[in-house]
C-alpha positions as CSV (number, residue, x, y, z in Angstrom):
1,M,13.8,-13.9,-4.5
2,N,17.4,-15.0,-4.2
3,R,19.9,-12.6,-2.7
4,I,22.2,-11.2,-5.5
5,S,25.8,-11.3,-4.9
6,S,28.4,-10.0,-6.9
7,S,31.1,-11.5,-4.6
8,D,30.8,-14.8,-7.3
9,S,32.6,-13.1,-9.9
10,L,35.4,-11.6,-8.2
11,S,38.9,-13.2,-7.6
12,T,40.4,-14.0,-4.4
13,P,41.8,-10.5,-3.1
14,R,45.6,-10.0,-2.9
15,F,45.3,-7.8,0.1
16,R,43.4,-8.0,3.4
17,C,40.5,-5.2,3.8
18,F,38.3,-4.9,6.7
19,D,34.3,-5.8,6.1
20,P,32.4,-3.7,8.4
21,T,29.6,-6.5,7.7
22,N,32.4,-9.0,9.4
23,S,33.0,-8.6,12.8
24,N,35.6,-10.7,13.0
25,S,37.4,-8.3,10.5
26,Y,37.3,-5.3,12.5
27,P,40.4,-3.3,11.8
28,D,41.8,-4.5,15.3
29,H,42.2,-7.7,13.9
30,T,43.1,-7.0,10.4
31,T,47.2,-6.5,10.0
32,N,47.6,-4.5,6.9
33,H,45.5,-1.7,8.5
34,K,47.0,1.8,10.2
35,H,44.6,2.1,13.2
36,Y,42.7,5.4,13.8
37,I,44.9,7.0,16.3
38,P,43.2,10.1,18.2
39,T,44.8,12.8,19.2
40,T,43.6,15.5,21.2
41,T,43.4,19.0,19.3
42,S,41.4,22.0,20.4
43,N,39.8,24.6,18.6
44,S,37.3,28.1,19.8
45,N,34.2,25.5,19.4
46,S,35.4,22.1,21.4
47,T,38.2,19.7,21.5
48,T,38.0,17.2,18.5
49,E,40.2,14.3,17.7
50,M,42.2,14.2,15.0
51,I,42.5,11.1,12.8
52,T,45.5,9.5,11.4
53,P,44.4,8.6,7.5
54,K,43.0,4.8,7.1
55,I,45.2,3.0,5.3
56,V,45.8,-0.5,3.3
57,T,48.6,-2.0,1.4
58,S,49.5,-4.9,0.0
59,D,52.8,-6.8,-1.2
60,N,52.5,-5.4,-4.9
61,G,52.8,-2.0,-3.8
62,Y,48.8,-1.0,-3.9
63,I,48.0,1.3,-1.2
64,L,44.4,2.1,-0.7
65,E,43.4,5.6,1.3
66,D,40.5,4.3,2.6
67,V,37.2,6.3,4.1
68,P,36.1,6.0,7.7
69,H,32.7,3.8,8.9
70,L,31.0,3.7,11.4
71,S,32.2,0.3,12.4
72,D,35.6,1.8,13.6
73,Y,34.2,3.6,16.8
74,L,31.0,1.5,17.2
75,T,31.6,-2.1,18.0
76,D,27.8,-3.2,18.2
77,L,26.9,-2.1,15.2
78,T,24.1,-4.1,13.2
79,T,24.1,-4.4,9.7
80,H,21.1,-5.6,7.4
81,P,20.5,-6.7,3.6
82,N,20.2,-4.3,0.7
83,P,17.0,-3.0,-0.2
84,L,17.8,-2.7,-3.8
85,Q,18.4,-6.7,-3.6
86,Y,14.5,-6.8,-3.8
87,N,14.0,-4.2,-6.1
88,Q,12.7,-5.5,-9.7
89,T,14.4,-2.9,-11.4
90,Y,18.1,-2.5,-10.0
91,S,18.5,-6.3,-9.4
92,A,18.5,-6.7,-13.0
93,V,21.5,-5.0,-13.3
94,R,24.9,-7.4,-14.2
95,Q,26.7,-6.4,-11.1
96,C,23.6,-5.0,-8.5
97,F,26.2,-3.8,-5.8
98,V,30.2,-3.0,-5.8
99,G,32.7,-5.4,-4.8
100,E,34.0,-5.0,-1.1
101,D,37.7,-4.6,-2.4
102,D,37.0,-2.5,-5.8
103,S,38.7,0.7,-5.5
104,V,39.9,3.0,-8.3
105,A,43.4,4.1,-9.0
106,Q,43.8,7.8,-8.3
107,Q,47.1,7.9,-10.6
108,I,46.3,6.1,-14.4
109,V,49.5,7.0,-16.2
110,V,52.3,4.7,-14.6
111,Q,55.6,3.6,-15.6
112,K,56.4,0.0,-16.0
113,D,58.8,0.0,-12.5
114,G,57.1,3.0,-10.7
115,P,54.7,3.1,-8.2
116,R,51.2,2.5,-8.7
117,G,50.2,5.1,-6.4
118,P,47.1,6.0,-4.1
119,H,44.1,4.3,-4.7
120,F,40.4,5.6,-3.1
121,R,37.6,3.1,-2.2
122,R,34.8,3.0,-5.4
123,A,31.5,4.4,-4.8
124,G,28.0,2.5,-5.0
125,P,25.9,0.4,-3.3
126,R,26.6,-2.6,-1.1
127,Q,25.1,-6.2,-0.3
128,T,24.5,-5.2,3.2
129,V,23.8,-1.2,4.7
130,S,24.0,-0.3,8.1
131,F,20.8,1.7,8.5
132,E,16.8,0.6,8.4
133,P,14.6,2.9,5.8
134,E,12.9,3.6,8.7
135,E,15.1,4.8,10.8
136,V,17.0,7.0,8.5
137,N,16.3,10.9,9.4
138,A,18.4,12.4,7.0
139,C,19.6,16.0,6.6
140,I,20.9,18.1,3.4
141,V,23.2,21.7,3.6
142,T,24.6,24.1,1.5
143,C,27.2,26.1,2.3
144,G,29.3,28.7,0.5
145,G,28.7,30.6,-2.6
146,L,26.1,29.9,-5.5
147,C,26.8,27.0,-7.9
148,P,25.0,25.5,-10.7
149,G,23.5,22.1,-10.2
150,L,23.1,22.9,-6.6
151,N,19.1,22.2,-6.6
152,T,19.9,18.9,-8.2
153,V,22.5,17.5,-5.7
154,I,19.4,18.1,-3.1
155,R,16.8,16.8,-5.3
156,E,18.6,14.0,-6.1
157,I,19.6,13.0,-2.7
158,V,15.8,12.9,-1.9
159,C,15.0,10.7,-4.3
160,C,17.8,8.4,-4.2
161,L,16.8,8.2,-0.2
162,H,13.5,7.4,-1.2
163,H,13.0,5.2,-4.5
164,M,16.3,3.4,-3.9
165,Y,16.0,3.3,0.1
166,G,12.6,3.6,0.7
167,V,13.5,6.5,3.0
168,N,10.5,8.8,3.6
169,T,11.8,11.6,6.4
170,V,14.4,14.3,4.9
171,H,15.3,17.1,6.4
172,G,16.4,20.5,4.9
173,I,19.1,22.6,6.9
174,E,18.7,26.7,6.0
175,G,21.0,29.3,5.9
176,G,24.1,27.1,5.6
177,Y,26.1,26.0,8.6
178,K,24.1,28.3,11.1
179,G,20.7,26.9,10.2
180,F,21.9,24.2,12.5
181,Y,21.4,25.8,15.7
182,A,19.7,28.7,14.0
183,R,16.7,28.4,12.3
184,N,14.1,25.2,11.4
185,T,14.7,22.8,9.4
186,I,12.4,22.5,6.5
187,P,10.7,19.1,5.2
188,L,11.9,17.7,1.8
189,T,9.7,15.7,0.1
190,L,9.2,14.1,-3.2
191,K,6.5,16.9,-4.3
192,I,8.8,19.6,-3.1
193,V,12.1,19.0,-5.1
194,N,10.6,17.8,-8.2
195,D,10.5,20.4,-10.4
196,I,13.5,22.7,-8.5
197,H,16.6,21.2,-10.7
198,K,14.7,24.1,-13.3
199,R,16.0,26.8,-11.3
200,G,19.4,28.2,-10.4
201,G,20.9,29.2,-6.6
202,T,19.4,26.8,-3.4
203,I,16.2,26.4,-2.2
204,L,17.6,25.6,1.4
205,G,19.5,29.4,1.3
206,T,23.3,28.7,1.9
207,S,25.8,31.2,4.0
208,R,29.2,31.4,4.3
209,G,30.4,31.2,7.5
210,G,28.7,30.0,10.7
211,H,30.7,27.2,11.6
212,H,29.6,26.2,15.3
213,T,31.1,22.9,15.7
214,S,29.9,22.0,19.0
215,K,26.5,23.9,18.7
216,I,25.9,22.0,15.0
217,V,26.9,18.6,16.5
218,D,24.2,19.1,19.4
219,S,21.9,20.2,16.4
220,I,22.1,16.9,15.0
221,Q,21.8,15.1,18.7
222,N,19.2,17.0,19.8
223,R,17.2,16.6,16.7
224,G,17.9,12.9,16.0
225,I,19.5,13.3,12.7
226,N,21.8,9.7,11.6
227,Q,22.6,10.9,8.4
228,V,24.1,14.1,7.2
229,Y,25.0,15.7,3.2
230,I,27.0,18.5,3.1
231,I,27.5,20.5,-0.2
232,G,30.3,22.7,-0.5
233,G,33.6,24.1,-1.6
234,D,37.1,23.8,0.1
235,G,36.2,25.8,3.1
236,T,32.8,23.8,4.0
237,Q,34.7,20.5,3.0
238,K,37.0,21.2,5.9
239,G,34.0,22.0,8.4
240,A,32.9,19.0,7.5
241,S,35.5,17.0,8.7
242,V,35.7,19.1,11.6
243,I,31.9,18.2,12.5
244,F,32.5,14.0,11.7
245,E,35.9,14.1,14.0
246,E,33.6,15.3,16.8
247,I,30.4,13.3,15.8
248,R,33.2,10.0,15.9
249,R,33.8,11.5,19.6
250,R,30.8,11.5,20.9
251,G,30.0,8.2,19.4
252,L,26.9,9.2,17.8
253,K,25.7,6.8,14.6
254,V,26.1,9.3,12.1
255,A,27.5,9.1,8.9
256,V,28.7,12.4,7.2
257,A,28.4,12.6,3.7
258,G,30.3,15.9,1.7
259,I,29.3,16.7,-1.5
260,P,32.3,19.0,-2.9
261,K,31.0,22.3,-5.1
262,T,32.8,24.9,-6.8
263,I,32.3,26.6,-9.6
264,D,36.2,27.4,-10.1
265,N,37.3,23.3,-10.1
266,D,39.6,24.2,-7.7
267,I,39.1,20.5,-5.3
268,P,42.0,18.9,-5.9
269,V,41.9,14.4,-6.6
270,I,38.5,15.0,-8.5
271,D,38.5,15.2,-12.1
272,K,36.1,17.6,-12.1
273,S,33.3,19.6,-10.1
274,F,30.2,19.9,-10.9
275,G,28.8,23.2,-12.0
276,F,31.8,23.4,-14.0
277,D,30.6,22.7,-17.5
278,T,27.6,25.2,-16.9
279,A,30.0,27.6,-15.9
280,V,32.0,27.5,-19.2
281,E,29.4,27.5,-21.5
282,E,28.0,30.5,-20.0
283,A,31.0,32.1,-19.8
284,Q,31.1,32.3,-23.8
285,R,28.0,34.0,-24.3
286,A,30.2,36.9,-22.9
287,I,32.6,36.2,-24.4
288,N,31.1,36.0,-27.5
289,A,29.3,39.7,-26.5
290,A,33.1,41.1,-25.9
291,H,33.8,39.7,-29.6
292,V,31.3,41.2,-31.3
293,E,31.5,44.6,-29.0
294,A,35.2,44.5,-29.8
295,E,34.8,43.4,-34.3
296,S,32.4,46.0,-34.5
297,F,34.1,49.0,-34.0
298,E,37.9,51.0,-34.9
299,N,40.4,49.4,-32.1
300,G,37.6,47.8,-30.5
301,I,39.3,45.9,-27.0
302,G,36.7,43.5,-25.1
303,V,37.9,42.7,-21.7
304,V,35.5,39.6,-19.2
305,K,36.2,38.8,-15.8
306,L,35.4,35.5,-15.4
307,M,35.4,33.6,-11.5
308,G,38.4,31.9,-10.5
309,R,39.9,33.8,-7.3
310,H,43.1,31.3,-7.0
311,S,42.1,28.5,-10.3
312,G,42.2,29.7,-13.7
313,F,39.8,26.7,-15.2
314,I,36.9,28.9,-16.2
315,A,39.2,31.3,-18.2
316,M,41.6,28.7,-19.4
317,Y,38.6,26.0,-20.5
318,A,36.1,29.1,-21.8
319,S,39.2,30.8,-23.6
320,I,40.0,27.5,-25.6
321,A,36.3,26.9,-26.5
322,S,35.5,30.5,-27.7
323,R,38.6,30.5,-30.1
324,D,37.7,34.6,-30.3
325,V,40.0,34.8,-27.2
326,D,43.1,36.5,-28.0
327,C,44.4,37.1,-24.2
328,C,43.9,34.5,-21.0
329,L,45.2,35.8,-18.1
330,I,45.1,33.7,-14.6
331,P,46.0,33.6,-11.0
332,E,48.8,31.2,-12.2
333,S,50.5,33.0,-14.6
334,P,51.7,36.3,-13.7
335,F,51.9,39.0,-16.5
336,Y,53.0,42.3,-16.3
337,L,51.9,45.5,-18.1
338,E,55.1,48.0,-19.4
339,G,57.9,46.7,-21.6
340,P,58.9,44.4,-23.9
341,G,56.8,41.2,-24.0
342,G,54.2,43.0,-22.1
343,L,50.9,42.6,-22.6
344,F,50.5,46.2,-23.3
345,E,53.0,45.8,-26.3
346,Y,51.2,42.6,-27.2
347,I,47.5,45.0,-27.0
348,K,49.1,47.1,-29.7
349,R,50.2,44.5,-31.7
350,R,47.3,42.6,-32.1
351,L,45.1,45.7,-32.9
352,Q,47.5,46.3,-35.8
353,E,47.1,43.3,-36.8
354,N,43.4,42.7,-36.6
355,G,41.9,45.7,-35.3
356,H,40.5,44.1,-32.6
357,M,41.3,42.2,-29.7
358,V,39.0,40.2,-26.8
359,I,40.5,39.7,-23.2
360,V,39.7,36.9,-21.0
361,V,41.1,37.4,-17.4
362,A,40.3,35.2,-13.9
363,E,39.5,37.4,-10.7
364,G,42.4,36.7,-9.2
365,A,45.0,37.3,-11.7
366,G,47.2,39.5,-11.5
367,Q,46.5,40.6,-7.8
368,E,50.4,41.3,-7.4
369,N,50.4,44.2,-9.7
370,L,47.9,46.1,-7.7
371,S,49.2,48.9,-6.3
372,E,49.1,48.6,-2.0
373,N,46.8,51.3,-1.5
374,T,44.1,49.5,-3.7
375,R,44.9,45.7,-2.3
376,N,43.0,44.5,0.5
377,I,45.4,43.4,2.4
378,N,44.5,40.7,4.8
379,Q,41.2,41.3,4.9
380,Q,38.7,38.2,4.6
381,D,35.3,37.2,3.5
382,A,32.7,35.2,6.3
383,S,34.7,31.7,4.5
384,G,37.8,33.0,5.2
385,N,38.8,33.8,1.5
386,K,41.3,36.8,1.1
387,L,39.3,39.4,-0.2
388,L,40.3,40.5,-4.0
389,Q,40.4,44.0,-5.7
390,D,38.6,43.8,-9.0
391,V,41.0,43.2,-11.2
392,G,38.7,43.8,-14.5
393,L,38.4,47.6,-13.1
394,W,42.1,48.0,-12.6
395,L,43.4,46.7,-16.0
396,T,40.6,48.6,-18.6
397,Q,41.3,51.8,-16.3
398,K,45.2,51.1,-16.8
399,I,44.8,49.8,-20.6
400,K,42.8,53.0,-21.3
401,D,45.2,55.4,-19.3
402,Y,48.0,54.0,-21.5
403,F,46.3,53.6,-24.9
404,S,45.5,57.8,-24.2
405,T,48.6,59.2,-22.7
406,Q,51.5,56.9,-24.2
407,E,50.4,55.9,-27.5
408,K,48.0,58.4,-28.2
409,I,45.8,55.8,-29.8
410,N,41.9,55.6,-29.7
411,I,40.6,52.6,-28.3
412,N,37.2,51.4,-27.4
413,L,36.5,49.7,-24.6
414,K,34.1,47.4,-23.6
415,Y,34.3,45.8,-20.0
416,I,31.6,42.8,-19.1
417,D,31.4,41.6,-16.0
418,P,28.9,37.9,-15.9
419,T,30.3,36.5,-12.4
420,Y,27.2,36.2,-11.0
421,M,25.1,35.5,-14.0
422,I,27.2,32.4,-14.0
423,R,26.7,31.9,-10.3
424,A,22.8,31.9,-10.9
425,I,21.7,29.8,-13.6
426,P,20.4,26.1,-13.7
427,S,22.9,23.8,-14.4
428,N,23.2,22.0,-17.7
429,A,22.6,18.8,-19.4
430,S,25.9,17.4,-18.7
431,D,25.9,18.6,-15.0
432,N,22.7,17.3,-14.1
433,I,24.0,14.0,-15.0
434,S,27.4,14.6,-12.5
435,C,25.4,15.8,-9.6
436,T,22.6,12.6,-10.1
437,L,26.0,10.2,-9.9
438,L,27.0,12.3,-6.9
439,A,24.3,12.3,-4.5
440,Q,23.4,8.8,-5.0
441,S,27.2,7.8,-5.0
442,A,27.0,9.6,-1.8
443,V,23.7,8.2,-0.8
444,H,24.8,4.4,-0.9
445,G,28.2,5.5,1.2
446,A,26.1,7.0,3.9
447,M,23.6,3.7,3.9
448,A,26.6,1.8,3.9
449,G,28.0,3.0,6.9
450,Y,30.6,5.1,5.5
451,T,31.6,8.4,7.0
452,G,34.0,11.5,7.2
453,F,34.3,10.7,3.2
454,T,33.4,13.2,0.0
455,I,32.3,11.6,-3.4
456,G,33.5,12.4,-6.5
457,P,34.9,11.5,-10.2
458,V,38.3,10.3,-10.1
459,N,39.4,9.0,-13.5
460,G,35.9,8.6,-14.7
461,R,35.1,6.6,-11.6
462,H,33.0,7.5,-8.5
463,A,34.8,7.1,-5.5
464,Y,35.1,7.9,-1.7
465,I,37.7,10.4,-1.0
466,P,38.9,10.7,2.9
467,F,38.4,14.6,4.0
468,H,42.1,15.3,4.6
469,R,42.9,14.5,0.9
470,I,40.9,17.4,-0.8
471,N,41.9,20.0,2.6
472,E,45.3,19.5,1.5
473,R,46.0,21.9,-1.3
474,Q,44.1,23.7,-3.9
475,N,43.7,22.0,-7.6
476,K,45.4,25.0,-9.6
477,V,46.2,25.1,-13.3
478,V,50.0,23.6,-14.4
479,V,51.3,26.4,-16.2
480,T,53.4,23.7,-17.7
481,D,51.2,20.9,-18.5
482,R,49.8,20.9,-22.3
483,M,46.5,22.4,-21.7
484,W,48.0,25.2,-21.2
485,A,50.2,25.0,-24.2
486,R,47.3,24.4,-25.8
487,L,45.8,27.5,-25.2
488,L,49.3,29.6,-25.9
489,L,49.6,28.4,-29.5
490,G,46.4,26.6,-30.8
491,S,44.3,29.6,-29.5
492,T,45.3,32.9,-28.4
493,N,49.2,32.9,-29.5
494,Q,49.5,35.0,-26.6
495,P,53.5,35.6,-25.1
496,S,53.6,33.7,-21.6
497,F,54.7,37.1,-19.9
498,L,57.6,35.4,-18.6
499,N,61.6,34.3,-19.1
500,A,62.6,31.1,-19.5
501,P,64.6,30.9,-16.8
502,D,61.5,31.9,-14.2
503,T,59.6,28.9,-16.2
504,F,62.2,26.4,-14.7
505,E,62.7,28.2,-11.2
506,D,58.6,27.5,-10.8
507,D,58.7,24.1,-12.8
508,H,60.3,22.9,-8.9
509,T,57.9,24.8,-6.4
510,E,54.8,24.1,-8.5
511,I,52.4,21.9,-7.2
512,H,51.2,19.5,-9.9
513,S,47.6,18.5,-10.7
514,E,46.5,15.3,-10.9
515,N,44.0,15.8,-13.3
516,E,46.4,17.0,-15.7
517,E,48.7,15.6,-18.4
518,S,51.9,16.8,-16.4
519,E,54.7,17.2,-19.0
520,E,57.6,16.8,-16.1
521,N,60.3,16.1,-18.5
522,G,61.5,18.1,-21.5
523,Y,58.0,19.3,-22.4
524,H,58.1,22.8,-20.3
525,G,60.9,25.4,-22.4
526,Q,58.7,24.2,-25.8
527,F,55.7,26.5,-25.4
528,L,56.6,29.2,-22.9
529,I,59.6,30.7,-24.3
530,C,57.5,30.5,-28.0
531,D,57.1,34.4,-27.8
């Protein structure tokens, strides 16, 4: 069978980019690469080498934020034909392999004479691979909190390795990062993972913390593991970055691939994290229950607390989708209780107009309002997340106290906290598809020899993203964007709880999301002072 190539359909590249399959194009001979510059730094676990970003540029303003490749530090790395070209089913695809110069733009809305913005290497299978199928000894680990879709990702990694590349050796690391050095591995076969996507949670177990770099890499080295798939949130991906740096320092032929997991959707750069759609869909069940309770009683108030430590995406999207929510409170938009324009005044008005009300509050909202003696100051969990006070219980008690003592109004308040119910359910159809694409893209990247990357959708196309880009900050709702305006104007009609001067002052310090439509030039005041 003739070897399928995508190069014939590609135009001559306008910039030079090293080809991992060609030793003559190794980065030392590529003029437009910023080389890796090791700088020694130490932490409590080991001494690692921090690596400068790998950038590819061209004369027309094109910038590629590339990911590491095993050939960057393994000069004797050999490559092999991709087994997919001999697969009759896959080779029938019109463009079987991704072009070496294919990239995905992070910024798709640009101005005529403005910069094009950064690009990322497009995910997908390459013509050559850096691992023979029989030499692959892969492992999968899940870390952090639960999220719908974890088992689907595990299943699809195993299935992709086996069906597409003929890999038969895949291990599961039990109990998160500490499982590398404190637990035995479990074999992951097609039979074991066949039906796990129908179950919530993770069959591997999970935990927070437990990251000891040297012990983890020792375990990887001693077990002969050469592909590591790490599924977890921002803290887990930071740990994966350190593991990659230590592996590179030791000169090991080990590919490290991260699959971002966060039910809060707070990882930057990527369009959306898996499990988010399921969370929004399930959150509406709680909102519907609160609405039924509220409208069935005189002066009924339903309060629903949803996930969102620092980002209010679930609360915002669930509120917009539900259309039964009268007020949505998120961490990015401060609110106050008493006084003109406050929450209590708005609740009273809604009760007078409609006779009932539904409030959705993200778990990280209003923490600045909690009294100092009830706030868990400077306390953190094992993952380094700040411990939050239960804003739902605090808010419901404040509402009861105010209306019973100040307004002398009898209210019927019901409080619903579906947090752990939402986290523990299986993923829906949309998230199952997302998990499949993420898993397969991660496998394609690792087999091709890419390492030190996170996989994720960027403007609808999956791309390999350097660890440092997703670890540099958290994705948050931008309250000067259209989506928040849609909530305020088209759904809840709630006040902004902000004065106009506060709005414009915040505009200069807000970190804007790449995933939302920022209206930075004149749109702000049109909705934030609508009350």
